[in-house]
N, C-alpha and C positions, 0 to 999 in steps of 0.2 A: 504494500499499500503505499503512494506516493502523499508528501504531504499535501494538504487540500489547499487550492488557491486561495481560500481566505486568508489563513493563517499564513498565507507566505505574504502577506499584506500588513498583516497585524496579528494580534492573540498573543497569547503566553503560551511557550513551550519547555516542558519538563523534561529534562536529558537526566536519567539517572545510570551514572559509571559506578565501580566497584570501591574506588578508593577516594578519601578527600584531597590527595595530593594531585591524581588524574582530575579530578573534578575543578580544581582550581587552575589546572592549566588550559583545560578544554573550555572553560568559562570566559578567558581571554579572547580565545579565537571566536567565539558565537555572538558575542555583543549582548545589547538591549534585547530584548524578546525571549531569553533564554533564561530560564533556571537551571543549572547544574548542581546536582546533588549526589552524594555517594550513599551507596546500601552498606557500604564496609563490608565488604565480602560476601558470603551466604548469610540470607535472613532466616531461614528455614531449614532444618535437617532431620534427620530419622531423631528421636528422643536418644538422650545419655542416660536414662536410666527409667523405670517402671513408673516413678512419681510422675514423670513429664506426658506420661500416655493418657490420653481422655478415659474417664471413667466407662465410657461403654464397650471397652475393649478388654478382653479378659484372657486370662490362659496365657500361652506361647506368646500371645502378639503383646504383652505388656511386657515381657522378656526380652523378646527379639526386634521389638517396633515395627516389625512386618508381618503380615497375615501369610502364612507360607502355604495354608488350607484355600485360599482364596487367590489365586492368581499372583502371590507376592505381593498383594497388595503393598506398600510402603507407608506408613502412618508419619505424616510431616508435622512438625509442631516449630513455631517461630523461638527463634532461640530467645530465652528471658534477656541476654545482654541486648539484644535487638529490637524490643519490644517499642523502646521510645524512639528509636529510627525509622520504624515501622509507622509508629503514628506520625512522624514529621513528614513523610514519604506522602501519607493519606491526605495529609493537610493542602500539602503542595500542590497534589494532584486534583483536589478539589479546587483550586484556584485555577487550573490549566485547561486549556483547549485542545493539548496533543501530550501524546506520550513518548520518547524515544527512549528504548532500551540500547544503551550503548557500553555493555559488559563485554569483556575481552572473546574474541571470535576465536574461541576453541570450546571443547564440548563443555568444560566447565563453566565457561562465560557463559554458554548458551543455556545454561540448567540454570544459573543464576536468574538470566531474562526470564527463562518460563517461570520460575518461583516468583520473581515480583510480580509478574502479569496474573498468578494466582492468589496472591496475597491480596494486592490492591484493588483487584478488580475492576481494572480502568472503564468509565464510561465513554471514553473520548478517544479518538484515532489512535491506535499503538503500533510504531513502528521499531522495526531493529537495525538500530546502526551500528556499521563494522566499520573498521579500520584497525591496520597493524601497525601506524606510526600516529602519533599526536603532534602534528604539523598544522599549520592555520590551513593548506589546501588540503589534509587526507580529511582533517575533520569537515571541513566546508564540503566537500564531495562526499563523506560519510552522509550529511545530513540530507543532501539532495537525492542520494541514491538510498533508501533504504531498503532492507527487503522484510520477508516473512520469517518468523521463529521455525528454526531448524528443529521439527518434531523428530527426526532421526537421531540426531545428536545430543537431544535430551534424553530421550529413551535409552542412549549407549552410555551416558551419564550415570543414568540411575539404575541402569542395570548394573555397572561398576560398583558403585555404593550400596546396593542390595547385596551382590555376590561379597565384598568386604564385610559387610555387619554379619552376615551369617558365618563365615570365616570366623572372624573374630569372636563372636560371642558365642559361640558352639567350642571352639577348639581350645580357647583362652581358660575357661574354666578347668577342663582336664587338666593345664599347666597348673594351677591353683592346687588342685587336688593331690596330683603328684608331684610336683616339684615344689613350687615356692607362691603365697599368693602374691596378688598385684602383677603377676606377669599377664604377656599378651602374645596373642600369634595372628601374624597377617598372610594375606594372599604374598606379596611380594617380599614382605619384611624378614617372613620366615625363611624364604630362600636366598636371600641376601644373609642373612647370619649362617646360614648353613654353608655357603660359599668360605665364609671367612674361616669358619671352623675346620672347614676340610683342609684350608691351607695350613691349617696349623697342626692339624694331623700329621701333613705329609712333610712339615719340619719335626716333628716330633719321630718319626718314622725315618727321616733322613740319617744317613751315617756319610760322613765325609771320606772322602779319597784322596791322597796326595800322590802327586805327579810333578815330574821334574823336565824341565826340555832346556834350550840354551837359545842365548842370546848373544848374535855377533853384530860390532861396530866395524864395517866395512870401509875403505878409504880407496877414491879414486887416483889420488895422486895429484889432482887438477887444483889449484887455489887461486883464487883473485875474482872472480866471477859471482857476484851475488846471487844471481839468478839462477845459477848451477852448484847444487853443495858438494860440496868436496869429498863426503861421506853419507853411508845410509846404515839405519838399522834394520836388522833383519833376525828371524825367529828361525830355528830349526824344525824343520817342516818332514823330514824322512829320513832315515838311515837305513843304508843298503836297500831301500825301494820300498821300504816300510812305513807308512806314515806315523809319526811320534803322536802318541796319544794326548789329548785336549780334555778339557772338563766336560764337554759334551757328550763325551765317547764313556762316561762312567753313569750307572744308572744310581737313581735314589739309594739303594743297598750300598753304595761305595764299591761296587763291583764293575770291570769293563763288561760293555755291552758285547763286544766281539773280539775275538782273539786276530782279526786282520790288523791291529795297530800294536805299536809297539810300547810299552810302558816302560818310562825310566823312572828308576828309583835315585835317592841323590848319590848313592855311590857311584853308579852306571853314569850319571849326568856329569859330575864332576870329573870320574876319568874319561869320559870322553871329551870334555871340554878341554883336558889337559895336553890330550893326546890330538886335537887341532890346532893345539898354539902354534907349530910353524910350518902349519898348511898352507900350500899357495891356493888361492882360490878364484874360479875363472865364470864369469857371467855365461849361464846356460842357456837363458831364453829370458826376452823381453814380450812382452804380451798386452798391447795399447789398445784402447776401448774408449770410443766417444762417451764421455759422461752427460747424461741431459736429467734435470729434474723438474715437474712439472709445479705449480704452485698450489697450494693446500685450497681446498675449497673453504668457503666462507663459512663462520661458524654456524651451526646450531646447538641448541642446547647443551648435550654431554658434551660436544669439543670444546664449548667455551670453558663450562666446569672443569674439564681436564685440563687445558693450556693456563687458566687463572690459578690452578693449585701449583702445575709446575711453574710458571713463571713470578706468580705474585705471591704466591703461599695461600691463596684463599682457598677454605674449605668450600664444599659445594653450596652449603646455607648462605655462607658469606657473600659468593657469587653470585647467586640468585637475587639476595636481598640488595646488591648494589648494582646490579641490572636492573631492577624494578625501579631503584628512583632515577635510573637514564632514563629508563622507556617513560615513565609517567610525568619526566619533565621535557618531555619531547627530545631527548639527544639520539636514541634508540629505537629500532624498531622492537615488534612484540620479542619477547626474551624466552617462550617457552615454543619452542618450533622445533620436529624433526628435518624441516626444509634445507635444503642448500641452494635454493633458488634463490637467483635476484631478479628484481624487475627491470624491463628495458631502463627506467628513470634511473635506478640504482647503477647498472651498467655505465651507462652514460655518464653519471655522476664519478664515478671510480675511474672509467676513461681519461675522464677532464683532468683528475687528478695527477694520474699518472704523467700525463704530458705535461703538467705545468711542475711538477715537482721533480721528475726524474728524465725529463728528455723524452721525444718521439721514439729514441732507438729501444725504448722499455716498452712499447706500445706494440700488444701484436697486432696482426692485420685484421681478423676479426673478433669480434667480443668471444670470450670464453662464458662455456653454458657447462652447468655442473648438473648431472644428473642426480636426483634423488637415489642415495644407498639402503635407507632405513625402509624395511617393509611397514607398508601400510601408514606412512608419514602422510600428515595431512598437507597436501602441496598447495593449498589453497594461501597458506602462508608463506612468506618469504624468509630468507636465512636470516640472522642476527646482522645488522648492519647499521651505520650511522643514518639516521634519519635525514629524509629532505631530498632535493632534486640537487643540491650541491651540499657536498661534505662539508661540515666545518672542520678544520684538522682541528688537533688536540688544544694547540695554542689558543686557538680562536673560543673556544668553548665557555676559557672562564670558571672551568671544572678545578678541584683541588683534590689532594688524598686520595683516598680508595676509586672514587669517582672517575679522576683524569686517568688512572693506571687501567683501571677497566674498558673506558672510554677505546683511551690508546690503543691497548690492544685491539678491539674490534676495529678501529678505523683502520690500522696497521694490515690486520689481516683480509681485510675490504678489498683495500687499494692494492694489495699484493696479488690477491686472486683474479687480478684483469691486466696482468704484467705477463711479460716472458718468460721463455723457460730458462732455466741458469743452465750452461753448456761447458764442457771441459773435457779433460781426459782422464780416466784411469789405467793404471800402468802398473802390473805384477811383473816383479824380479826375481829368478831364480837364481840362485848362487851354488855352487858345488867343488867341494873337494875332498881330497882323501887322509884320512888320520894317519899317524905314525902308526897303529896297528892294523893298518888296511881297512877298515870301515868306510865306507862312501857315505856323506853328510851333505845334502840339500836344504838350503836355507831357502827363507821365500819373505819380499817386503812388498809391500802394495804402497802405491801414492795416489793422491788424486791433485789435479789443476784443477781452478776454474777460470774459465778465460771469459767469461761472458757471466755474471751473477744475477742479472734479471731481477724476478721477485725479490730474492734473495737482499737486494738492495734495500727492500721495505721490511722486510718479515719473514724470521727464521723459526718453525716449529720446535719449541721446548722436546723433552725424552723422558719418559717415566724412569731411567736407570740413569741414575747421576754420572755413572760412568761412560754413558754414553757417549759416540761422536754425533756433534749435531750437524746438519746438511751442509752449512757453510763453511766447514773445518779442511783447510788443505793440506795434505802432505806432501810435499815437493822431494823428491828422488831426482838424484843426480841422473846426467844424460848417460845411457851407457849403452852399448852393443853386446850383442852374443858373440863370446869369446873375450871380451874385454878382461883381464886384469885385475884381480881385487888382493889389496892387501887385509889382512887381520887386523886391525888395532887392538881390538878388547874380545875372547867370548868368554861370559859368563852362564854359570849353570844358577837356574832360577827354580825355586821349589812355589809349588801351587796347591792348593786346597780346594777344593768341588764345595759351594753352598748351598745351602738349603732353598728352596724355592721362598723368594721375598714375598712378605707379606702383602697384602691388598693396601694401597692409599685410597682415600677418597677419590682420586682421580682413576686407579686401576680399577678399583669396585665399579664405578660408573663405567668404565669401559666394557668388563666384564658382564654386566646386567644388560647393555645394550647388546653386545654380540650374541649373548645368548637369546635374545629377543624376550626378554622378560620385564615387565613394567614399563615405563615411559617417561619419555624425558623430564616431563612437568613434574614426575612424582620423585626421582632419585634423591635430591635433596632432602625431602623430607623422610625418605626411607631411612635415608643414612643418619638423619638427626635423632629418629625414633631408635633404632639399635643401639646408638650411644645411650639416650635417655634411659633407657631400660636396663640398662648395665651389660647387653650382653657383648657390647664390644667398648673397649677404651684404647686410647690412644697413648702411643709410646713415640715421640717426635710425630712423624705424617704417618707413619704405619698404624692399621687399625688391628687392634690385637683381641682375641675372642676372650671372654671370662670363662671360667669353669661353670660359672652358670648357664653360659650358653651351650656347652658340651652336654650338659642335662638334657636343655630343651631340644635341641637338636636330636640327642640320643632317640629320646621318646619319640618324637613326628618321624624319624626314620624308620624307627619299628612299629610304630603303631598308625601312621598315616603317611606313610611312604610316598602314595600317589600324591599328597598336597603339597611335598617338598619337591618333588621330580623337578627339574630343569625343562627337560621336554614337555612334560604335562603342561607347568604354568606356562611355557611360551605357546602351548596350543591353545588354552584358556584365554590367553592373549589376542590370538588370531580368531578365536569366536566372539569376542567383544567387537574387536572391528569389524566382523562379519555383520551383527546385529547392527553396528554405526552404518553400515554401507547399505541396511535393508535386505541382507543376501538371508538372515537367520531371525526368528524372532525370539525375544526374549525369555517370553514364559516358558516356552517349552524346554529351553536350554537351562534355565534355572531350575524348575522340575527335574530333571535329568541328574543335575549336579549336587541337588540335595535331598531327593527321594531314593535316585539309583534308577537305575537303567528300565528296572519293570516299569516307571510309571510313565515312561513315554514309549509310544510304538510306531512304527510303520514310517511315515514321513515326518511327523513328528520327529522322531528320533534322528532322522537323517539332518532335519532341520536344525536341531540342536548342536549340529558339529561333532559328530564324534571323533573326529581325529585320528584314532589310530585303531579303532574298531574291536578294543579290547572292553571285556567287562568294567563296568566302572561301578563300584556301591557306592551309593548315596552318603553324603558327608552324615546326614542324621543315623544312619546306620553304623556309621564309623564312630560316633562319639559315644552311642547309647551303651555298648558292651565295654565297661572300665574295667571289669574284674581281671582282666589279661594282663594289666599294667602293674608291672611290681615295681614301686614306687622307690624302695632302695636298690634295686638292679638296673635302673636306667639312672641314678643318679650317684653310681660307683666305677671307679676307673681305677685298674691295679697300675703301682707305680713300680712294682718289686721289691724282691726281698720280703715280701710278706705284707709290704705297705700298701695301702688302699687309701686313694682320694675320695671322698665324699663330698657331696654337694647339699647342703642341709639347710633349713628355714633360716638360718643367721649366716650362711656363708658357706664356704669353703673350707676343709679341713680334712688331715690326713691323719689315720689310724691303723694302728698293729694289735692282731689278737682280738679276744674277744670281751665285750662289756662285761664287767662285776665278775671277771676271772683274773688272776695273777700274772701280772706283766702286760698289762691292756696300757696303749699309751695312745694319747692324741693330743693334736697339736695343730691350731687354726694356721691358716694359709695366708699370705699376706694379700690383700685386695688387689694391689698392683702386678702380682706375680704372672708374667706370660705363663701359657701353659706347659711349651716346650724348655722352659726353663726349670720346671720340676722334675729334677732327677732323683734317682735313689739317694743319692750323697746329700743333697739338699734336704732331702726328705728327713734323712738320719738327724741332720743338724737341727731340725724342727723337733722333732722328737725329743730331742736332748735336752730342751731348753723348758724351762717351766711356764709352758703357755695354754692354751686353750681355754675353755670354760671351766672354773673351781666353782662347784655348786657351794652356795654358804649355807643355804638354809630357803625357810618360807618365812614371809613377813607375817607375824600374829597377826595384822591390822587388816591387810588387805587378801590374806592368802596367798600372795603369789609368790612363786620361786624367785631367789635371789642369786644371781652370778656373779663371778668377777671374771673379765675378759681382757686380750691385749686387743688394744684398738691402733688403728694409724696416728694418735696423737698421743698415745701410750695406756697405761693399764686404766679399767675403768670399772663401776660396779650399774648393775640394771636388773632391771624386773621382768621376768618372762610370763608376757600378758596371755591370757586366754586364746585357742585358735579362732574363736568365732569374734575377738574385739576388731572393730573396723579400724583399719589402716589409711584409708583414703578418704577423700568426701568431706562434708560438713560436719560429722559426728565421728572423726578421726580422733584415736586415744594414741600417744604417744608414751613408752614407759619410763619412767623414773629413770634417771641416768645419772653420775657423777663421776669425776674424776680421781683416781688415787691421790691421798698427799705424796708428797716425794719421798718422805721416811717409811710410806707403807708399799708390799709387794703383793704381787698376786699370789702367790702361796702362804702369805702369812696374814692377810686382812679376815677378819671376822665377819659376821653376821651384823653383829653391834656396830662395828665401825661403818659397815656399808650402809645401813641403815639411816645412821646419823650423817655420814655423806649426803644421803637422796633428801635430805631434810632441808639441803640448804636451796636456796638463798634464806637467811634465818632473820628475823624481823628482830632487831634491836631493840628499838623503842622508836618517839618519835620527838622532835625539836619543839621548841617554845610556839612555833607558827604552824604544829600540827605536821609536817613533813617528816615520813616516813624514812627513817635510816635501816640499811640490810648489809649483813656482811656475806658476803660471796664470794665463791673462788673463780677465776677465771683462767685461761690458758697461761697468764703473765703473771700467776699468782695472787694471792690473798687480798681483797679490799672491801672499803667500805664505798657506799651508795646513798646518796642523798639526791633524788629529784636527777638531774643530770650532773652532779659534782660526784666524782669517786676521789677516793682517798687510800695509798695502798698502807698494807699492812705489813708487819714487819715479820710474822709467821703463820701456818698456817693454823696453828694452835688456837691462835687468836679469834677464829672464825665462831668457836664455840665458847668462848671464855671474855670476850671483850664485853664491858659493861657500857651501859647509855653515857654514864658520867664519860667512860675513857673515850668513846665514841665522840662527843661530844667539845672534849679537849681536843682530840685531833682536827675536827673541825676547826676549832677557834683560832688555831695557827693559820696563817697566810699560806696559801697553795704554793709550791714550788712553781715557779715558772723557768721559761727557756727551753731551747733544743739543745739539745745533747748534740755533739759533732758528728757530722753524716757519717755513715757507715759507707767501706768502699764497697764496689756493687762485687757481687759473686762469681759473677761471670759476665765476659763480654761476648755477644753473639754477632759484632758486624753492622753495616748499615742496613736500614729497613727500606726496601725496597719503594714504600708508599710517600712516606714521611722524608726519607733519605737522611735521618737522625739515626746516632748511633744507639743500638740495641743494647742494654745489659738486663740481668737477672739481679732483683734485690731482694732483701729480707724486709719483708713488710708485717704490721702487724698480726695479718692473717696468714702469714706464710710467705715463700718465697713468688715472685711475680717479675714479670716482663715488662720494660718500659722502654720509649724512646723520647721521654721528656714531656712529651704531651698525652699518651695514652698510657693506661696502665692494664694489665691482663694477667690474672692470679692463676698460678699453675694450677693444672688441672690432676686429677685421679688416673696416674701412669706417667705424668711430666716428673721428673726431677731435675735438680740444680744440675746433676754429674752428666743426666742422658739427654737434655734438651739441646736439639739442634737449633741453628739459626734459621732454618726453616720453618720450625715449627714455633719459634720466638714471634716469625714473622705474621704465620697463620694466627696464632692466638690476639695478635694486636689486631688485625683485620678483621677477625670475628666480634674483638670489643667494638670497633668503630662502627661496624656495619650495625650493632645492636644500639650505640648511640643516637637518644633522640635529637630531632634538628633542633639547634639554636634559633628562638624565638628572639626576634628585633622588637622590643617595646615600642610602641609609639609615644613620642610627648604631647601631652594635652597643651593646647594652644595657652599661654599664658593670659591671665585676665588684668587689664590694667587698673581697674577701679577697685576700690575697697581691697586693696592687697595685703593691708597689713593686717586686718579683722579678717581675713580669710584666712592669714598663716596664724593667727593667734586661735582661730576657732580648730584648726587642723591640728596646732599641738597638741589642746586640750583632749581633742579626742583620741589623737594618737596614745598620749597616755593612759586615759582609760580603757583603750582596746590593748594596751601594753598589761595594765595591770589584770584585766579579765583573763588574758593569754597565760599569765604567770599562775594566777590561781586555778584554772581548768588544769595548766599543766601538772599541777601540785597533785590535785586530784586523780588525774591518770594515772600519776606516777605511784600513789597509793594503792588504788587499787589495782593496778598490775602488778604490784610486788605482793600482794595478798593472796592474789591468783597464781602466781608463779609456784609450780608443786618441786620443778626440779632443774638443775643445770644442766645443759647437754654435755656431752662427751666432749672432753678436749684431746 
């Protein structure tokens, strides 16, 4: 439906977008007659709990939020935090003559537009307004050329949402019962976790192999020509015609894959090097080939995430947050896309900048066209590129910090994609000689020269392997010919060891998921965020390390829900969902087959559901019904060796040896940040030898709860064990009372009485003359008194229970010590931040070590340590912190009033004093109430 002619000359139009930032930008392009407002994301969704489900629904519908018995009808409710916004939108709509739904042009955006229409129930003409960049021309073109809502896209998004709800709500409770409460399972989340766990299993099973080879430095005898090196370095390739073994020739078990290669050990390698010392070498062959490298395709979502990780140290989530800001402020096109296609306008803009910045010699005769490589890509979208029909150079944008860096990356990649190939030559030289003991040794050297850099003048892609050689790296070899004599300047024996497969980083995990066709680019950042937040994975540097908890979860899913975490099956589900989006399959038959099993769908309906491989597929409902076969202890137990077993319990991972209640039984907690491949038998023995683990102290006579002493990340502490059915999340969540041990106490000697006394802190000492409460508390930095916001240190922990009100008042009667102590030197220097270009260091702060560039501070996470943190990890933490920081608001100055200035100022001063007095009284009351409510200190 097009805008009516009447409203074209007047009237009021309401335009609804998703974010306030986008609304502000678009408003500037539309002018008077348009009201632009944000929905602030989804305004309604499936209910998050039974309490949100309308009373008319009962049974399974209340639990799932989906009526599985009536064609999987979803129950939608307006989110509690969006009710005020919905009311505002309805009020604006009542005053409007037309409605434009201008949400993002993808399935999620289409669904938001549909939900808006369903909730607002407009009685005026409705238009679907779509655009992929926020520029004046694009927005005005979108207004002039609206379309209808695409119901197929809405159905596809709804099917995904229902599928993910059924998966999560049916499988997650199994994890609660058999592993630990509060866990979650998800269609893509669980598969991503399995990938990380499988890589760690490979590392645990890996056995390193040692191998040796030789490196020779050979001289041509020619000097004086800078363009022609006088020597070259070559590596031993073969001995007596048999190829020398390299790392790729060994399996994960540390053994050679084939007997056709020669495995040199240290003794043989050193002996061979010695026998070649006086050998005369000649060039046996020179093979030269033309070298050509074409530019990389423009960015799509996943390649942008990967490259931002490699070059800027951004995590996937931080990349998308920065890209979102760039898009909403009109700097780049839509950042969630599978496509590498550039519009004709974009190609023209890129080619114009190639000529302008690099010259006509770098511009190919014809525009470059990049075909989509991603299956089921939404080709209606463009690649991620600078917006507009003329690209702003980074310097012209006025951007700073992370936004500047990411824009520059996108701009360079886009311009480079329309440049000529890089060309040159690659050369392989074989050098041979006979050793003193009659053995034939052949060395090999490879070189590359780039004669025309082409697109590399603008951009060179990074690499996931930090030791990999980038495309623009040249290796110049001297000009030699077959038969030339070479002198061996030095021949050395070099030892090597094979390495286990590298852990995934955010970039490589995104790449792996995409290659397996699992999930969608728009979801990868949230998937990685979820598995980090759930504690399934933590970071060491940039590496993703699975926790022991994730081993238990994946073990259960593989053994009892194998099909749900099968890579091929998950990819086929993605295909089926895309078939629904294209109108080639129907949602309800497919959901019936997935949930109830093959027997519920027959004939054409079964084919319509997208069978994939023709195998029998039991329904999800059937799988989660029979839980008796799942042995909770078995799926959470992993042999370490020598009778030691690692177990994942409700309160974390631990190792034990022997049987409980029997003589010789040993148990010890495993550190939270220990990587699974580091848990060796030797390390487990060390843990068991320490007085660690849970020490059961007895039962609290008041609450009836068991009291235990434990070793924690910040030292030993005591806590209570709450009943199994105690809510741990939500409004009614109950946290166990916990307190750190005094420095004079130890885990193996603390008593129940001492534990209960510790957990009674903070202790109310009394109130001062104004009625403000004084409490004695124990903190990470020692014991102290607190009165309102005024804290005073105590000299010993014993004072926490013995100090009297008079003694406390005497301390507060003394002036508080002011002044700063001398600044501590940094714990570690990391280098220069790629965003702020300032030195980054690790410092020790009040809440532990943190990284800083002087402007931004970021606390180290679980898995990070001062000893192991890398520069790249430091930059990543700072990038994530910057992405989360709210935009600074510029205060508007009120115009000064010239009349009655003195009276106004006097009134304001009086009012300010009254307000300040009220605030002080209120703060004191709140402090008093808070102190009374506080039951225990958190573990330090």
